[in-house]
C-alpha positions as a printed Julia matrix, in Angstrom:
246×3 Matrix{Float64}:
 -153.19   14.36   -82.81
 -152.42   13.76   -86.51
 -154.44   11.37   -88.65
 -152.55    8.65   -90.42
 -152.05    9.48   -94.09
 -153.96    6.37   -95.2
 -157.11    7.61   -93.47
 -157.08   11.06   -95.05
 -159.5    10.2    -97.85
 -161.77   12.69   -99.62
 -165.47   12.26   -98.83
 -166.2    11.47  -102.46
 -163.77    8.56  -102.35
 -165.31    7.19   -99.14
 -168.84    7.44  -100.57
 -167.79    5.64  -103.73
 -166.19    2.87  -101.7
 -169.34    2.36   -99.59
 -171.58    2.29  -102.65
 -169.38   -0.34  -104.22
 -169.99   -2.68  -101.27
 -173.8    -2.4   -101.33
 -174.46   -5.03  -104.04
 -172.47   -7.57  -102.03
 -174.36   -6.77   -98.81
 -177.76   -6.86  -100.52
 -176.92  -10.07  -102.34
 -175.9   -11.71   -99.08
 -179.18  -10.65   -97.42
 -181.39  -11.7   -100.32
 -179.75  -15.1   -100.68
 -179.6   -15.91   -96.95
 -182.84  -17.88   -97.23
 -181.47  -19.8   -100.23
 -178.33  -20.65   -98.28
 -180.35  -21.95   -95.32
 -182.52  -24.02   -97.63
 -179.49  -25.55   -99.35
 -178.03  -26.36   -95.96
 -181.24  -28.08   -94.91
 -182.04  -25.33   -92.42
 -184.86  -22.81   -92.07
 -185.92  -19.82   -90.04
 -187.6   -20.86   -86.77
 -191.34  -21.34   -87.32
 -193.88  -19.73   -85.02
 -194.99  -22.1    -82.27
 -198.72  -22.94   -82.61
 -200.85  -21.44   -79.83
 -202.26  -24.85   -78.93
 -198.75  -26.12   -78.21
 -198.0   -23.1    -76.04
 -201.22  -23.62   -74.06
 -200.4   -27.29   -73.54
 -196.92  -26.41   -72.3
 -198.34  -23.87   -69.85
 -201.16  -26.13   -68.61
 -199.91  -29.73   -68.8
 -202.83  -31.01   -66.7
 -205.42  -29.77   -69.22
 -206.65  -31.9    -72.11
 -204.53  -30.97   -75.16
 -207.5   -31.47   -77.5
 -209.59  -29.0    -75.52
 -206.77  -26.47   -75.64
 -206.42  -27.04   -79.38
 -210.12  -26.24   -79.88
 -209.79  -23.15   -77.68
 -206.81  -21.99   -79.74
 -208.75  -22.52   -82.98
 -211.74  -20.56   -81.72
 -209.53  -17.71   -80.54
 -207.62  -17.6    -83.82
 -210.94  -17.22   -85.59
 -212.22  -14.45   -83.3
 -209.09  -12.47   -82.46
 -205.64  -13.8    -83.41
 -203.94  -11.01   -81.45
 -205.82  -11.58   -78.19
 -203.7   -11.14   -75.06
 -205.67  -13.18   -72.49
 -207.71  -16.4    -72.72
 -209.66  -18.38   -70.14
 -210.62  -22.0    -70.84
 -213.21  -24.11   -69.0
 -213.41  -27.87   -69.59
 -216.89  -28.88   -68.47
 -216.17  -32.51   -69.38
 -214.3   -32.72   -66.07
 -216.18  -33.11   -62.75
 -216.54  -30.04   -60.57
 -214.21  -31.61   -57.99
 -211.23  -31.06   -60.3
 -209.59  -27.82   -61.41
 -211.08  -27.16   -64.85
 -210.56  -23.44   -65.4
 -207.29  -22.1    -66.8
 -206.44  -18.44   -67.45
 -203.57  -17.69   -69.82
 -201.57  -14.54   -70.4
 -200.83  -15.06   -74.09
 -198.63  -11.99   -74.48
 -196.27  -13.12   -71.7
 -196.84  -16.85   -72.23
 -197.81  -17.45   -68.6
 -200.44  -19.5    -66.83
 -202.16  -17.11   -64.43
 -204.76  -19.38   -62.8
 -205.71  -23.07   -62.6
 -208.94  -23.16   -60.64
 -212.12  -24.88   -59.58
 -215.23  -23.51   -61.29
 -218.9   -24.3    -60.81
 -221.57  -25.11   -63.36
 -225.29  -24.39   -63.35
 -227.62  -26.49   -61.2
 -229.62  -27.32   -64.31
 -226.53  -28.81   -65.95
 -225.96  -31.67   -63.53
 -224.65  -32.61   -60.1
 -220.93  -33.34   -59.78
 -220.67  -33.49   -63.56
 -222.26  -31.18   -66.09
 -224.02  -32.91   -68.98
 -226.73  -30.45   -70.06
 -226.14  -27.01   -71.54
 -228.4   -24.35   -72.92
 -228.88  -20.77   -74.02
 -232.37  -20.55   -72.54
 -233.31  -18.01   -69.83
 -234.28  -19.52   -66.46
 -232.84  -22.91   -67.42
 -230.09  -22.52   -64.78
 -227.81  -24.35   -67.19
 -224.31  -23.4    -68.23
 -223.55  -22.41   -71.82
 -220.79  -23.56   -74.12
 -218.7   -21.78   -76.72
 -216.68  -18.62   -77.05
 -217.4   -15.53   -74.96
 -215.87  -12.07   -74.9
 -215.39  -10.51   -71.49
 -217.01   -7.19   -70.69
 -216.89   -4.89   -67.67
 -216.65   -5.79   -64.02
 -219.27   -4.58   -61.54
 -220.67   -5.15   -58.04
 -223.95   -7.07   -57.97
 -225.91   -9.5    -55.83
 -222.99  -11.95   -55.97
 -220.36   -9.31   -55.18
 -217.57   -8.51   -57.6
 -218.58   -9.94   -60.98
 -217.64   -9.95   -64.66
 -220.17   -9.69   -67.48
 -219.81  -12.0    -70.48
 -220.89  -11.53   -74.07
 -221.74  -14.8    -75.8
 -220.47  -14.76   -79.38
 -222.17  -17.88   -80.74
 -225.68  -17.52   -82.13
 -228.13  -19.95   -80.56
 -225.44  -21.36   -78.28
 -224.52  -18.62   -75.8
 -225.69  -15.32   -77.29
 -228.24  -14.9    -74.48
 -225.52  -14.85   -71.83
 -225.78  -11.12   -71.17
 -229.6   -11.23   -70.94
 -229.37  -14.29   -68.67
 -226.85  -12.51   -66.4
 -224.31  -15.29   -66.94
 -221.28  -13.76   -65.22
 -218.1   -14.8    -63.47
 -218.35  -14.25   -59.71
 -217.05  -15.66   -56.45
 -219.05  -18.08   -54.3
 -218.54  -19.76   -50.93
 -219.76  -23.05   -52.42
 -216.65  -23.18   -54.64
 -214.07  -24.58   -52.22
 -212.26  -27.75   -51.21
 -214.19  -27.79   -47.94
 -217.52  -27.84   -49.82
 -216.25  -30.76   -51.89
 -215.27  -32.66   -48.75
 -218.77  -32.18   -47.31
 -220.85  -32.91   -50.41
 -218.63  -34.7    -52.92
 -219.02  -31.85   -55.42
 -219.01  -28.09   -55.74
 -222.13  -26.08   -55.16
 -223.99  -25.04   -58.3
 -224.95  -21.68   -59.72
 -227.81  -20.43   -61.89
 -225.59  -21.0    -64.9
 -222.66  -18.78   -63.97
 -219.05  -19.98   -63.87
 -218.47  -19.21   -60.19
 -214.96  -19.35   -58.7
 -213.37  -19.39   -55.26
 -213.93  -16.2    -53.34
 -210.2   -15.91   -52.63
 -209.37  -15.49   -56.33
 -212.4   -13.49   -57.45
 -210.72  -10.08   -57.65
 -207.4   -11.01   -59.27
 -208.97  -13.51   -61.67
 -211.69  -11.12   -62.89
 -209.22   -8.26   -63.18
 -206.9   -10.43   -65.28
 -209.47  -11.01   -68.04
 -211.98   -8.17   -67.85
 -212.7    -5.9    -70.82
 -212.21   -7.47   -74.23
 -210.52  -10.76   -73.48
 -211.92  -14.23   -74.15
 -213.43  -17.26   -72.41
 -213.88  -20.64   -74.11
 -216.2   -23.19   -72.46
 -215.96  -26.78   -73.71
 -218.01  -29.96   -73.53
 -218.02  -32.77   -76.14
 -221.45  -31.81   -77.46
 -221.57  -33.22   -81.03
 -223.98  -30.62   -82.42
 -222.0   -27.68   -81.1
 -218.67  -29.15   -82.2
 -220.0   -29.66   -85.71
 -221.77  -26.33   -86.11
 -219.75  -23.8    -84.1
 -218.8   -20.89   -86.33
 -215.56  -20.48   -84.39
 -214.34  -24.07   -84.64
 -214.53  -24.24   -88.44
 -214.61  -20.65   -89.45
 -214.21  -18.37   -92.4
 -212.09  -15.99   -90.34
 -212.87  -12.83   -92.31
 -216.64  -13.28   -92.3
 -216.77  -14.34   -88.65
 -214.76  -11.35   -87.46
 -216.96   -9.05   -89.58
 -220.09  -10.47   -87.93
 -218.64   -9.77   -84.46
 -218.27   -6.02   -85.05
């Protein structure tokens, strides 16, 4: 096969021709943003995490999800999994959501118990005190799973001083319980209560714990004015808060 005469160009000529086109290409790239601005357009903005959470869990309170997103952004903006508990809801309603942030999926929407010291069908009291049998609020980091007196369980590290930082010492863990079920609600009008642990249905214990174990996050909410005003993760200096966590 013979090349057409017009294509038989010396390499030096081809190189010179390519170099001559570079300013035009670079100028087009550099001024693309200016063109979009003049046309009243812009590059797509990143969707706020709170909006993504609300889309994935439409039955959850958007304001609670917004607070959870703020706390997570303060602690670990690149986190891949987040669990949210809304203790302002009664125990008869699903009030635990587990999100896969990397894949933008809702993994679980579940019933979850509160501590017997926190209330009956509704939780109203929260503490960080050992033997109080009350639930704790705030942001937690998940630790390792293990087998204990309540079966397969997940340790939690409380990240908020004076609010939940005694969680590990108090053995506040996620575990399954037979008193977390629709049948228990039908018999008693509420879920059973723990010693402060967020207990879940036995049927979801393994997959739920495995989905968030080891360096993911749990955010537990209640409209407690003092906590909302003073939480380091809800109005944070991100750099100093992350430094304090390590």
